C-alpha positions in Angstrom: 99.1 87.3 99.5 99.4 83.9 101.1 99.7 82.7 104.7 102.4 80.4 106.0 100.3 77.4 104.8 100.0 78.7 101.3 96.3 79.6 101.7 95.3 82.8 99.9 94.4 85.8 102.1 91.7 87.9 100.6 90.2 89.9 103.4 91.6 93.2 104.5 91.6 92.1 108.2 93.4 88.9 107.2 96.1 90.9 105.4 96.6 93.2 108.3 96.8 90.2 110.7 99.4 88.5 108.4 101.6 91.7 108.3 101.2 92.1 112.1 102.4 88.5 112.6 105.3 89.0 110.1 106.6 92.1 111.7 106.1 90.7 115.2 108.3 87.8 114.3 110.8 90.0 112.6 111.3 92.6 115.3 110.7 90.7 118.5 113.6 88.3 118.7 114.8 86.6 121.8 117.4 88.2 124.0 120.8 87.1 122.8 122.0 86.8 126.4 119.1 84.8 127.5 116.6 86.3 130.0 117.4 83.8 132.8 121.1 84.4 132.4 120.8 88.1 133.0 118.4 87.7 136.0 120.8 85.2 137.7 123.6 87.8 137.7 125.7 85.6 135.6 128.9 86.7 134.0 127.8 88.6 130.9 131.1 90.1 130.0 132.0 87.5 127.4 128.5 87.1 126.0 127.8 90.9 125.8 131.2 91.9 124.5 129.9 91.6 120.9 126.8 93.7 121.5 127.2 97.5 121.2 124.7 99.1 123.6 126.1 102.7 123.3 124.0 105.4 121.8 124.6 106.1 118.1 127.5 108.3 117.2 127.4 111.2 114.8 129.7 109.1 112.5 127.2 106.3 112.5 124.4 108.7 111.7 126.4 110.3 108.9 127.1 106.9 107.4 123.4 106.0 107.6 122.4 109.2 105.8 124.9 108.7 103.0 123.5 105.2 102.4 120.0 106.5 101.8 119.0 106.2 98.2 118.0 109.4 96.3 114.9 109.6 94.3 112.7 107.7 96.8 109.3 109.0 98.0 109.4 110.8 101.3 107.5 109.6 104.3 104.6 111.5 106.0 107.0 114.1 107.2 107.9 114.9 103.6 111.6 114.8 104.3 113.5 113.3 101.3 116.9 111.6 101.3 118.2 114.5 99.2 117.3 116.9 102.0 119.2 114.8 104.6 122.2 114.6 102.2 122.3 118.3 101.7 121.8 119.1 105.4 125.4 118.2 106.2 126.6 118.5 109.8 123.6 120.6 110.9 121.2 117.7 110.1 123.6 115.1 111.5 123.9 117.0 114.8 120.2 117.5 115.1 119.4 113.8 114.4 122.1 112.8 116.9 120.5 114.9 119.6 117.0 113.4 118.8 118.3 109.8 118.6 120.4 110.1 121.8 117.4 111.4 123.7 115.3 108.5 122.4 118.1 106.1 123.3 118.3 107.4 126.9 114.5 107.6 127.4 114.0 104.2 125.6 110.9 105.7 124.0 109.9 106.3 120.4 107.9 109.4 119.5 104.2 108.7 119.3 104.1 109.9 115.6 106.6 107.0 114.7 104.3 104.5 116.5 101.3 105.7 114.6 102.5 104.5 111.2 99.7 103.4 109.0 99.8 100.5 106.5 97.7 100.7 103.4 96.3 97.6 101.8 98.4 96.8 98.8 96.4 97.3 95.6 96.9 95.4 92.4 96.7 96.7 88.9 93.3 97.6 87.4 91.4 95.0 85.5 93.3 94.6 82.2 90.1 93.6 80.3 88.1 96.7 81.0 90.4 99.5 82.4 88.5 102.7 82.7 91.4 105.1 82.2 94.0 103.2 80.2 94.5 102.0 76.7 96.1 98.6 76.9 98.6 99.4 79.6 97.1 99.3 83.1 99.9 101.4 84.6 99.8 104.3 82.1 96.9 106.7 81.8 95.3 107.2 78.4 96.2 110.3 76.4 94.3 112.0 73.6 
């Protein structure tokens, strides 16, 4: 892993700092209307007409569920994409209620905020792998 200057990052704390900065830049973007413009009480009707601020609809949630790829590992909640696909309208309605409540409260559940990032690990040493025969990704069989 390398920082913005191309210098290798080898410490665990350095890697976490790198990812923190990356996601901070990714998700904390400037207000499209401009902070000063909104405070001045300026006319936002033309600028905000392209931004949808309504809560998600059941159709949007249904479309998002259908776009989930099957066969992927579940998260800590152990809910797979297949479960959501097979849940039909019951799951869509339940998710709609949860997401609308979060939208109105403008607050994420604490469990969603407590996501943990594990340090990315490379392949074992190819010269002396303890549990493989030539292929570092495949366990040895007898």
